[in-house]
N, C-alpha and C positions, 0 to 999 in steps of 0.2 A: 942418807937416811939410815936410821938405826933399824935393827931387825924388828924391834917392837913397833916402830912407826909403820914399817911395811906390813906387819900383821894387822894392825888397826886399819890401814888403808884397804887391805884385802878383805877384811870383814865388812867394812863399809861398802865396798864394791859388790860383795855378795848380797848384801841387804838390798842395794839398789836394783840388782839384777832380779832378785826374787819379786820385788815390788813391780817391776816392769812385766815380768812373766804373769803375775797374778792379774794385772790390769788387762792383759791380752786374753785372759782365759774367760772373759765374759760370755763368749759364744756369739751367736748371731742376734743382732738387735735391729729394730725397725725405727724409722723416723719419717715424718712428713717433711719434705724439703720445702724451701722457701717458695718454690713455684708450684707446689701442690703434688709433687710426685712422691712415690713410696721409695725410700732409700733403704737398702739392706746392707748392714755393716757386719763385718766379720768373715766374709768369704775370701777376701784378699786385701791387698793394700788399699784399694779405693772402694767406696760403696758402689753398689749396683742400684741405679735409680731409673725407674720407669713410671709412666703414668698408669692410673687405675686400669684403663682399658687394655694397656699393653700387658700388665700383670695377668689380667683375666684371660687374655688370648694365650699367654705362655702357660698358665696353669691348665687351661683346657687341653693343651698339647702334652701334658705330663707323661701319658702312656707312650706317645710317639717318641718323646725324648728318651725315655727309658729304653725303648726298643732300639733306637738309634745307637745309644751307648752300648747296649749289649752286642749289636751287630758289628760295631767298630771298636770294640774294647782293645783289640790287638794294636790298633793304630793310635788310640787316644792315650795321652800321657797323664800321669797323676802328679800332684805337687811334689812328691818324693823323687820323681824322675828328673827334675830340673837339675 
């Protein structure tokens, strides 16, 4: 391959990478699953799907979850820690 061909390929690869990055920058999205659950996309590799009553139970415990995270922050890892 010539140097010019390598430059063109590099530029094309950069464009593809930017397109992939911008696609992943959507943030968190919601969808109703086929079985009627609420799926949350954008938290990790796979969606988190729970039924309505499960989400409501979890949301009712939001303060407890925050307190648990605060109490155990030294033992809990972040995505950066992987």
